[in-house]
Structures are given as structure tokens and as C-alpha cells.
Backbone as JSON, one array per atom type, in Angstrom:
{
  "sequence": "MPSLSTAATVHDRLLTALAHVVPPSHGLQDAVRSLPLTDPNRMRELLTRLLTGTAEQVVVTGTAERRPLALLPADSRTWLLADLSGHPHRDRPWFQLC",
  "N": [[-22.98, -112.53, -78.5], [-20.16, -114.58, -78.4], [-19.38, -117.6, -76.49], [-16.82, -117.96, -73.93], [-15.35, -120.23, -74.57], [-15.78, -120.6, -77.29], [-15.08, -118.29, -78.57], [-13.0, -116.75, -80.98], [-10.39, -115.59, -80.72], [-7.88, -114.49, -78.29], [-8.35, -111.81, -77.71], [-11.07, -111.68, -78.43], [-12.13, -113.43, -76.49], [-11.53, -111.99, -74.19], [-13.1, -109.69, -74.59], [-15.61, -110.94, -74.48], [-15.66, -111.77, -71.8], [-15.49, -109.25, -70.52], [-17.92, -108.17, -71.25], [-19.7, -108.97, -69.34], [-19.47, -107.12, -67.43], [-19.25, -104.52, -68.41], [-21.01, -102.6, -70.84], [-20.78, -103.56, -74.28], [-18.91, -101.7, -76.71], [-17.83, -99.84, -79.6], [-15.55, -98.34, -79.07], [-14.52, -99.62, -76.77], [-14.04, -102.17, -77.84], [-12.05, -101.57, -79.77], [-10.01, -100.6, -78.09], [-9.49, -102.87, -76.49], [-8.69, -104.71, -78.41], [-6.24, -103.66, -79.06], [-4.63, -104.26, -76.94], [-1.58, -105.46, -75.48], [-0.81, -108.8, -75.64], [1.21, -110.38, -74.67], [2.31, -109.45, -72.35], [1.4, -109.6, -69.21], [1.37, -107.76, -67.05], [1.32, -105.25, -68.28], [-1.08, -105.54, -69.67], [-2.85, -105.62, -67.47], [-2.43, -103.05, -66.37], [-3.37, -101.4, -68.47], [-6.02, -102.33, -68.76], [-7.01, -101.68, -66.22], [-6.95, -98.89, -66.35], [-8.67, -98.51, -68.53], [-11.05, -99.49, -67.5], [-11.73, -97.8, -65.42], [-13.75, -96.75, -62.8], [-15.55, -98.71, -63.39], [-14.46, -101.14, -62.68], [-13.09, -102.29, -59.66], [-10.81, -103.76, -59.06], [-8.32, -105.33, -61.05], [-6.88, -108.24, -62.21], [-4.38, -109.81, -63.99], [-2.68, -112.58, -64.99], [-0.32, -115.33, -65.19], [0.73, -117.68, -67.79], [0.9, -117.07, -71.35], [-0.44, -119.12, -72.62], [-2.33, -120.05, -70.77], [-3.78, -117.83, -69.54], [-5.21, -116.29, -66.83], [-7.9, -114.06, -66.01], [-8.97, -111.94, -63.52], [-11.49, -110.01, -62.21], [-12.84, -107.48, -60.3], [-15.87, -106.1, -60.18], [-16.96, -102.69, -59.82], [-18.54, -101.69, -56.81], [-19.27, -104.29, -56.05], [-19.1, -107.58, -54.63], [-18.47, -109.82, -55.86], [-16.33, -111.63, -57.82], [-15.33, -111.63, -61.24], [-14.2, -114.25, -63.11], [-12.07, -115.41, -65.63], [-10.67, -117.58, -68.01], [-8.46, -116.79, -70.32], [-7.56, -118.39, -72.31], [-9.62, -119.88, -73.16], [-10.14, -122.38, -72.25], [-11.97, -124.48, -69.99], [-12.33, -123.74, -66.47], [-12.25, -126.03, -64.89], [-10.4, -127.66, -66.12], [-7.97, -126.72, -65.36], [-5.02, -127.2, -63.47], [-5.41, -127.11, -60.12], [-4.12, -126.03, -57.02], [-4.03, -127.72, -53.85], [-5.24, -126.88, -50.68], [-4.17, -127.74, -47.5]],
  "CA": [[-21.59, -112.62, -78.07], [-19.8, -116.0, -78.24], [-18.91, -117.99, -75.17], [-15.36, -117.92, -73.82], [-14.73, -121.39, -75.2], [-15.94, -120.57, -78.74], [-14.54, -117.06, -79.14], [-11.9, -117.13, -81.86], [-9.07, -115.11, -80.3], [-7.78, -114.02, -76.9], [-9.06, -110.52, -77.64], [-12.51, -111.98, -78.43], [-12.48, -114.0, -75.18], [-11.47, -110.88, -73.24], [-14.31, -108.9, -74.81], [-16.74, -111.72, -73.97], [-15.62, -111.67, -70.34], [-15.78, -107.87, -70.11], [-19.34, -107.88, -71.51], [-20.43, -109.24, -68.11], [-19.22, -106.01, -66.5], [-19.41, -103.23, -69.08], [-21.65, -102.79, -72.14], [-19.86, -103.5, -75.43], [-18.92, -100.5, -77.56], [-16.73, -99.87, -80.56], [-14.37, -97.81, -78.39], [-13.99, -100.68, -75.92], [-13.5, -103.21, -78.72], [-10.79, -101.09, -80.35], [-9.01, -100.53, -77.02], [-9.14, -104.23, -76.09], [-7.95, -105.35, -79.52], [-4.88, -103.11, -79.11], [-3.87, -104.66, -75.75], [-0.48, -106.39, -75.71], [-1.18, -110.07, -75.02], [2.38, -111.09, -74.15], [2.76, -108.82, -71.11], [0.23, -109.52, -68.32], [1.38, -106.54, -66.24], [0.87, -104.15, -69.14], [-2.52, -105.76, -69.88], [-3.55, -105.21, -66.25], [-2.37, -101.59, -66.28], [-4.25, -100.8, -69.46], [-7.4, -102.66, -68.41], [-7.37, -100.89, -65.04], [-7.25, -97.54, -66.84], [-9.83, -98.6, -69.42], [-12.24, -99.82, -66.72], [-11.85, -96.89, -64.29], [-15.15, -96.51, -62.44], [-16.31, -99.93, -63.67], [-13.83, -102.25, -61.96], [-12.26, -101.88, -58.53], [-9.53, -104.45, -59.16], [-8.09, -106.14, -62.23], [-5.71, -109.11, -62.09], [-4.05, -110.6, -65.17], [-1.48, -113.3, -64.61], [-0.15, -116.62, -65.86], [1.38, -117.75, -69.09], [0.03, -116.72, -72.47], [-1.26, -120.29, -72.96], [-3.43, -120.2, -69.79], [-3.81, -116.56, -68.84], [-6.47, -115.98, -66.16], [-8.31, -112.69, -65.72], [-9.88, -111.79, -62.38], [-11.93, -108.63, -62.22], [-13.85, -107.17, -59.29], [-16.64, -104.94, -60.61], [-17.22, -101.64, -58.82], [-19.73, -101.89, -55.96], [-19.62, -105.7, -56.04], [-18.21, -108.46, -53.86], [-18.37, -111.03, -56.67], [-15.3, -111.52, -58.83], [-15.47, -112.26, -62.54], [-13.0, -115.03, -63.43], [-12.08, -115.92, -67.0], [-9.42, -118.12, -68.54], [-8.42, -116.2, -71.65], [-7.23, -119.43, -73.28], [-10.87, -120.48, -73.59], [-10.32, -123.67, -71.6], [-12.77, -124.37, -68.76], [-11.57, -123.71, -65.21], [-12.09, -127.38, -64.35], [-9.23, -128.27, -66.76], [-6.76, -126.12, -64.8], [-4.54, -127.86, -62.25], [-5.53, -126.25, -58.95], [-3.4, -126.56, -55.85], [-4.9, -128.1, -52.72], [-4.86, -126.38, -49.36], [-4.33, -128.8, -46.48]],
  "C": [[-21.27, -114.1, -77.86], [-19.42, -116.31, -76.8], [-17.39, -117.92, -75.14], [-14.71, -119.07, -74.58], [-14.84, -121.37, -76.72], [-15.43, -119.29, -79.37], [-13.22, -117.37, -79.83], [-10.51, -116.74, -81.34], [-9.07, -114.72, -78.83], [-8.5, -112.69, -76.75], [-10.57, -110.74, -77.62], [-12.95, -112.54, -77.08], [-12.47, -112.91, -74.11], [-12.71, -110.01, -73.38], [-15.55, -109.62, -74.29], [-16.8, -111.64, -72.46], [-16.03, -110.28, -69.88], [-17.24, -107.5, -70.32], [-20.21, -108.18, -70.29], [-20.36, -108.07, -67.14], [-19.54, -104.66, -67.13], [-20.07, -103.47, -70.44], [-20.63, -102.7, -73.29], [-20.01, -102.19, -76.19], [-17.76, -100.61, -78.53], [-15.44, -99.35, -79.93], [-13.71, -98.85, -77.51], [-13.36, -101.77, -76.78], [-12.15, -102.8, -79.31], [-9.69, -101.08, -79.31], [-8.54, -101.93, -76.62], [-8.32, -104.9, -77.18], [-6.53, -104.82, -79.64], [-4.04, -103.52, -77.9], [-2.75, -105.64, -76.11], [-0.74, -107.7, -74.94], [0.0, -110.77, -74.36], [2.86, -110.55, -72.81], [1.58, -108.65, -70.15], [0.21, -108.26, -67.45], [0.9, -105.34, -67.04], [-0.63, -104.3, -69.45], [-3.31, -105.27, -68.68], [-3.57, -103.69, -66.13], [-3.36, -100.93, -67.23], [-5.72, -101.11, -69.19], [-7.88, -101.86, -67.2], [-7.74, -99.47, -65.46], [-8.53, -97.52, -67.68], [-11.12, -98.77, -68.63], [-12.39, -98.95, -65.47], [-13.33, -96.57, -64.05], [-16.03, -97.72, -62.65], [-15.78, -101.11, -62.88], [-12.95, -101.69, -60.84], [-10.87, -102.51, -58.6], [-9.49, -105.28, -60.43], [-6.81, -106.93, -62.0], [-5.57, -109.88, -63.39], [-2.73, -111.27, -64.85], [-1.33, -114.55, -65.46], [0.55, -116.52, -67.2], [0.39, -117.41, -70.19], [-0.9, -117.87, -72.84], [-2.44, -120.47, -72.03], [-3.53, -118.94, -68.93], [-5.17, -116.32, -68.18], [-6.65, -114.46, -65.98], [-9.23, -112.76, -64.52], [-10.21, -110.31, -62.29], [-13.02, -108.45, -61.18], [-14.61, -105.93, -59.75], [-16.85, -103.96, -59.47], [-18.52, -101.96, -58.1], [-20.2, -103.34, -55.96], [-18.65, -106.44, -55.14], [-18.01, -109.77, -54.6], [-17.37, -110.81, -57.8], [-15.76, -112.19, -60.13], [-14.14, -112.96, -62.82], [-13.13, -115.57, -64.85], [-10.7, -116.45, -67.34], [-9.37, -117.68, -69.99], [-7.98, -117.19, -72.72], [-8.5, -120.04, -73.86], [-11.11, -121.85, -72.99], [-11.16, -123.49, -70.33], [-11.88, -124.4, -67.52], [-11.32, -125.11, -64.66], [-10.89, -128.11, -64.95], [-7.91, -127.74, -66.2], [-6.31, -126.92, -63.59], [-4.56, -126.87, -61.08], [-4.76, -126.86, -57.8], [-4.41, -126.83, -54.73], [-4.37, -127.48, -51.44], [-5.12, -127.49, -48.34], [-4.92, -128.25, -45.22]]
}
């Protein structure tokens, strides 16, 4: 499986991120490849349904150019974070808390 930064498409980067939580399968690949990339709320709804029993929470937000995914696997306290643009998190402008 390629890294997030080398995966060719947003769908490929999403599949790469999800592989950390759920084993890859043709059914998962087909479902992910059919996700609408322009609507983060619809992506979240469909991913939540797709990952029922595997993920407790799914967050998809941001612009299409820098869309982050945050996913809390079931029975875990560690979030999976992925920038579906393929850019490293360190390149994102983060706000500072005072």
C-alpha cells in the first residue's frame, strides 16, 4: 500500500489511511472509490455507515484541496489523522492557543 504522500488520488489516500483501521477488501475499495469527494458531510455520513463497528467517530472537514480525515477506531483512544491532499501535517497552518 502506498504512503499518503505517494498515493495517486484522494480515493487512494483515503484507502491508505483506512488500511490502518480496517483490512483492505474489494468491497471496501469499491465503496470508497464511489464516495463523493466534493461534499465532506456526505463523505462522513457514508464513511460512518461503511465503518460501523470499526470506527466510533469519523470527521471529514476542510476544503477539497486540504481535506483532513479524523477517525477514532472502535475500542481505541488514539485518533487516526490523515490529510487527504497527501501533504504532510507539518505543512498545514495550525492555529496557536495562547
